[in-house]
C-alpha positions in Angstrom: 83.1 201.2 159.6 84.2 203.3 156.7 81.9 206.3 155.8 81.0 206.9 152.2 81.1 210.5 151.0 78.4 210.9 148.4 78.0 213.4 145.6 75.5 215.9 147.2 72.4 217.4 145.7 73.2 221.1 145.8 69.8 222.1 144.5 66.3 220.5 144.3 66.7 219.8 140.6 70.3 218.7 140.5 70.8 215.2 139.0 74.6 215.2 138.4 77.6 217.5 138.8 81.2 217.9 137.9 83.8 217.3 140.5 85.9 220.3 139.8 88.5 220.1 142.5 89.5 218.2 145.7 90.6 220.5 148.5 91.7 217.6 150.6 93.9 214.7 149.6 94.1 211.0 150.8 95.5 210.9 154.3 94.2 214.3 155.3 92.2 214.6 158.5 88.9 216.4 158.3 86.3 217.6 160.8 82.7 218.6 160.4 82.4 221.9 158.5 85.7 221.5 156.6 85.5 222.3 152.9 86.6 219.2 151.1 85.7 219.8 147.4 84.3 222.1 144.8 81.4 220.9 142.7 80.2 222.5 139.4 76.5 222.5 138.6 74.9 224.0 135.5 74.5 227.3 137.3 77.4 227.7 139.8 80.6 226.3 141.4 80.0 225.6 145.1 82.1 224.4 148.0 81.1 221.1 149.7 81.6 220.6 153.4 82.2 217.4 155.4 79.7 216.6 158.1 81.7 213.7 159.7 85.1 213.6 161.3 87.9 211.2 160.2 90.6 210.7 157.6 90.2 210.7 153.8 91.1 207.0 153.1 90.3 206.8 149.4 89.3 209.3 146.7 87.2 207.3 144.2 86.3 210.1 141.8 89.2 212.2 140.6 88.9 215.9 140.2 87.9 217.0 136.7 85.4 214.1 136.4 82.2 215.3 134.8 78.5 214.2 135.1 78.8 212.4 138.4 75.3 211.4 139.5 73.9 212.6 142.8 74.4 210.0 145.6 77.4 208.3 143.8 80.2 207.5 146.3 83.0 210.0 145.5 85.4 209.2 148.5 85.7 207.0 151.6 86.3 208.4 155.1 87.9 206.4 157.8 86.3 207.1 161.2 88.1 208.1 164.3 90.4 205.3 165.4 89.8 203.3 162.3 92.6 201.7 160.2 92.9 204.2 157.3 94.6 201.6 154.9 91.9 199.0 155.6 89.1 201.6 155.1 90.7 202.7 151.8 90.9 199.2 150.4 87.4 198.2 151.5 84.9 198.1 148.7 82.3 200.9 149.2 78.8 199.7 150.0 75.6 201.5 150.3 75.1 200.2 153.9 78.3 201.9 155.0 77.1 205.4 154.0 75.2 207.6 156.4 72.0 209.4 155.0 74.1 212.4 154.0 78.0 212.5 154.0 78.6 215.9 152.4 76.6 219.0 152.1 76.4 222.5 150.6 77.3 225.4 153.0 73.6 226.4 153.2 70.4 224.7 152.4 68.1 226.1 149.7 64.6 227.3 150.7 61.9 224.6 150.7 60.0 224.5 147.4 56.4 225.6 147.2 54.0 222.8 148.0 52.6 220.6 145.3 54.4 222.3 142.4 53.1 221.5 139.0 54.5 218.2 137.8 54.9 219.1 134.2 57.3 222.0 134.9 59.6 220.0 137.2 62.7 218.3 135.9 63.1 214.6 136.7 64.2 214.1 140.3 67.6 212.6 141.1 67.9 209.0 142.4 67.1 208.7 146.1 69.8 206.2 147.0 73.1 204.7 145.7 71.3 201.5 144.9 68.7 203.4 142.7 71.5 205.3 140.9 73.6 202.2 140.2 71.8 200.9 137.1 72.2 204.2 135.3 75.9 204.3 136.2 76.6 200.9 134.5 76.2 202.4 131.0 78.0 205.2 129.2 74.7 206.8 128.5 74.0 210.5 129.2 71.8 209.6 132.1 74.6 208.1 134.2 78.3 208.6 134.8 80.2 209.2 131.6 83.3 207.0 131.3 86.0 209.0 129.6 89.8 209.3 129.6 91.4 212.3 131.4 92.7 213.6 128.1 89.2 213.4 126.5 87.8 215.3 129.5 90.4 218.0 129.2 89.9 218.5 125.5 86.2 218.6 125.9 86.4 221.2 128.7 88.6 223.4 126.6 86.3 223.1 123.6 83.1 223.6 125.7 81.8 220.2 124.8 79.5 218.1 127.1 81.3 214.7 127.3 77.9 213.1 128.0 76.8 213.9 124.5 79.8 212.3 122.8 79.6 208.7 121.5 82.5 206.7 123.0 84.5 204.4 120.7 87.0 203.2 123.3 86.8 200.0 125.3 83.4 199.4 126.8 82.1 202.7 125.2 84.7 204.9 126.9 85.0 208.4 125.4 88.6 208.9 124.2 90.4 211.9 122.8 89.6 211.1 119.1 85.9 211.0 119.9 86.0 214.6 121.3 88.0 215.8 118.3 85.4 214.4 116.0 82.6 216.0 118.1 84.2 219.4 117.5 82.9 219.1 113.9 79.6 217.7 114.9 80.3 214.0 114.3 79.6 211.3 116.8 77.1 213.2 118.9 74.2 211.6 120.6 70.7 212.6 120.0 69.0 214.4 123.0 67.3 211.9 125.4 63.6 211.9 125.3 61.7 212.9 128.4 60.3 209.9 130.4 56.5 209.3 130.0 54.6 211.6 132.3 57.7 213.7 133.2 59.0 217.0 131.9 58.3 217.5 128.1 61.1 216.8 125.7 63.1 219.7 124.3 63.8 217.8 121.1 62.7 219.8 118.0 59.9 218.6 115.8 62.6 217.8 113.2 65.4 215.4 114.1 69.0 216.5 114.2 69.6 214.5 111.0 66.7 216.1 109.2 67.9 219.6 110.1 71.5 219.0 109.1 70.4 217.5 105.8 69.1 221.0 104.8 72.6 222.5 104.9 75.7 221.8 102.8 78.2 219.5 104.5 81.2 221.6 105.8 79.2 224.8 105.8 78.6 224.8 109.5 80.1 224.0 112.9 78.2 222.3 115.8 78.7 223.5 119.4 77.2 220.9 121.7 74.8 222.2 124.4 76.3 222.5 127.9 74.3 221.8 131.1 73.2 225.4 131.5 71.8 225.8 128.0 69.9 222.4 128.4 68.4 223.5 131.7 67.3 226.8 130.3 65.7 225.1 127.3 63.9 222.5 129.4 62.5 225.0 132.0 61.4 227.6 129.5 59.9 225.0 127.0 58.0 223.6 129.9 56.9 227.1 130.9 55.6 228.1 127.5 53.9 224.8 127.0 52.2 224.5 130.4 51.8 228.1 131.6 49.1 230.1 129.7 50.8 233.5 129.2 49.1 236.8 128.4 50.9 240.1 128.0 50.1 243.7 129.0 52.2 246.6 127.8 52.2 250.2 129.1 54.3 253.3 128.5 55.8 255.1 131.5 57.0 258.7 131.7 60.1 258.5 133.8 61.1 262.2 133.7 60.7 262.5 137.5 62.6 259.3 138.0 65.6 260.5 135.9 65.7 263.8 137.8 65.5 261.9 141.2 68.2 259.5 140.1 70.6 262.3 139.2 70.0 264.1 142.5 70.4 260.9 144.6 73.6 259.9 142.9 75.1 263.4 143.2 74.4 263.3 146.9 75.9 259.8 147.5 78.5 259.7 150.3 82.1 258.9 149.3 84.5 256.4 150.7 88.1 257.0 151.6 89.1 256.9 148.0 86.5 259.5 147.1 84.4 256.9 145.3 80.6 257.0 145.7 79.2 254.3 148.1 76.4 253.6 145.6 75.2 254.6 142.1 71.5 254.0 141.5 70.4 252.7 138.1 67.1 252.9 136.4 66.8 249.1 136.9 67.1 249.6 140.7 64.0 251.9 140.6 62.2 249.2 138.5 63.0 246.5 141.0 61.8 248.6 143.9 58.6 249.7 142.0 57.7 246.2 141.1 58.2 245.0 144.7 56.0 247.8 146.1 53.4 247.3 143.4 53.1 243.6 144.4 52.4 244.7 147.9 49.7 247.1 146.7 48.1 244.3 144.6 48.8 241.3 146.8 46.6 238.9 144.7 49.3 239.1 142.0 52.1 238.2 144.5 51.3 234.5 144.1 52.5 231.1 142.8 50.2 228.5 141.2 50.1 225.0 142.5 47.6 222.3 141.7 46.4 222.1 145.3 46.0 225.8 145.9 47.3 229.4 145.4 50.5 230.3 147.3 50.1 233.9 148.5 53.5 235.4 149.4 54.0 237.9 152.2 57.1 239.5 150.7 58.2 240.6 147.2 61.2 238.5 146.3 62.3 240.0 142.9 64.5 237.9 140.6 66.6 239.9 138.2 67.8 238.3 134.9 71.6 238.6 134.6 73.4 237.6 131.4 76.4 235.3 131.8 78.6 233.3 129.5 76.5 230.6 127.9 73.1 231.7 129.3 71.5 233.7 132.1 70.7 233.4 135.8 68.2 235.2 138.0 69.6 236.2 141.4 66.8 237.3 143.8 66.5 240.5 145.9 64.7 239.1 148.9 62.1 241.3 150.6 62.8 244.0 148.0 59.8 246.1 149.2 61.6 246.7 152.5 65.0 247.7 151.1 66.3 251.1 150.1 67.4 251.9 146.5 71.1 252.0 147.6 70.8 248.6 149.2 69.1 247.1 146.1 71.8 248.7 143.9 74.7 247.3 146.0 73.1 243.8 146.2 72.6 243.7 142.4 76.2 244.7 141.7 77.4 241.9 144.0 75.0 239.3 142.5 76.0 240.3 139.0 79.7 239.9 139.6 79.3 236.6 141.4 76.8 235.3 138.8 79.3 235.8 136.0 82.0 233.9 137.9 79.4 231.2 138.8 79.8 231.8 142.6 76.1 232.2 143.5 74.6 229.9 146.1 71.4 228.0 145.2 69.4 230.0 147.7 70.5 233.2 146.0 68.8 232.3 142.7 66.1 229.7 143.4 62.5 230.7 144.3 61.3 234.3 144.2 57.8 235.6 143.6 58.4 237.6 140.4 61.2 238.6 138.0 62.5 241.6 136.0 64.2 241.3 132.6 65.7 244.5 131.3 67.1 244.8 127.7 67.0 248.5 127.6 70.8 248.8 127.7 70.7 247.1 124.3 68.4 249.7 122.8 65.4 247.3 122.8 62.2 249.4 123.1 59.7 246.5 123.6 59.7 242.8 124.1 57.9 240.0 126.0 59.5 237.6 128.5 58.8 234.0 129.4 57.6 233.3 133.0 60.0 231.2 135.1 57.9 229.1 137.5 57.1 229.2 140.3 56.7 232.9 139.4 53.3 234.1 138.1 54.7 237.2 136.5 57.7 238.7 134.8 58.3 242.3 133.8 60.1 243.0 130.5 61.7 246.5 130.5 62.6 248.4 127.4 65.0 251.3 126.9 64.3 254.7 128.3 64.3 257.3 125.5 63.0 260.7 124.5 59.7 260.4 122.5 57.1 262.8 121.3 53.9 262.7 123.3 50.6 264.6 123.1 49.6 266.5 126.2 46.6 268.9 126.2 46.5 268.8 122.4 50.2 269.8 122.1 53.2 267.6 121.1 55.9 267.6 123.8 59.1 265.6 124.3 59.1 263.2 127.3 61.5 260.6 128.7 59.5 257.4 128.1 60.0 253.7 128.9 57.8 250.8 127.7 57.3 247.8 130.0 55.4 244.5 129.3 54.0 242.3 132.0 53.7 238.6 131.3 51.1 236.9 133.5 50.2 233.3 134.3 46.5 233.2 133.4 45.9 230.3 135.8 46.7 232.6 138.7 46.1 236.1 137.4 43.2 237.3 135.3 43.4 240.2 132.8 41.9 242.9 135.0 44.0 241.9 138.0 47.2 242.0 135.8 46.1 245.4 134.6 45.9 246.6 138.2 49.4 245.4 138.9 51.0 247.1 135.8 48.9 250.2 136.6 50.3 250.3 140.2 53.8 249.9 138.7 53.3 252.8 136.3 52.1 255.0 139.1 55.2 254.2 141.2 57.8 254.5 138.5 56.4 257.8 137.3 56.2 259.2 140.9 59.2 257.6 142.6 58.7 259.4 145.9 55.6 257.2 146.3 57.9 254.1 146.7 59.1 255.6 150.0 55.6 256.0 151.5 
């Protein structure tokens, strides 16, 4: 019996993906573990592996197709000894598909139990039958029917085809629709969140009301892509449902700067005489935050409705800017790692994040996060918590400032940091203990090694 290859869920929150490229063609034999396609999500481009052996009998979703719902049949595999031509001409049916016909190279960690419902995006359909009704329309919730030319123009222009109103046969999006969308015409209004689900990210004013405030032709509209919508949904849910409070403290990092200079000067060289590592101030920040959470373990937690999740290790997410948004790769067990290891991991993560090559398990989860805008000259800011974290540390620039010591004004190398806390999980005094522990470590970096 033919085996249906389904669009896999490459992360717990994935509802649809773009089929970027087929690495196998019709008639090719595949075995379990072979990479058969590349799928684009809102965060990354990932390879998909086959878990069955056979021959690709029919490719149903061509490469370049956008917004393919999870569990939609994307290809048909003829099993060993089966007639490939017959399998390719057979109409795919849900009963012919195994529970899972394609998978990502590695599974993401299991989510924390009983996560708050309000912060979670709507889940994907659990079966092809459940996904079918949405796929019948050209609405944003299901598969978007569009011409290859329209998809190419949209991709080049950075436009989400799912937000373009189709005027072709049966609502199909054609090239002229995308051309109109470039000037903001023919765009769909954002879909409202289902009752009881994640809150809507729609503004209090409608699109029409906002645009009416500006002179026609005085603006351009750039439709939101998947990453920007995901960021908006998650952080809106966070600020609406997580009671934030903020604690700011100034840190004297004179000793840290001296230690950093000494460590980098002593770094071993490779064959090309290049240092094997170069420690940054942010590497010290990551290490200090990780150790501080171990010293104040009641802050190394995640809130769930059923109970407090108390983490054993400090898995520190680090915000990395990328085209169109940001992503937070995670340094796992950061409290156990050397500064040089943290530095090299971050360089690798940052490079792969910007090319969208991170795996879901490399940016999902974590127990806290660090956001550093110091390189932009920002002295102080607050950051929004990204659940399931209960804290995030916002780091400002390091600069020379006048300080008073013993009644005298002196110049010191100072850095301001602000800790955002989830008041459901962490009370004010407990948060103060955590930021105090961080200050002690960052001002005396040798204590991170004890």
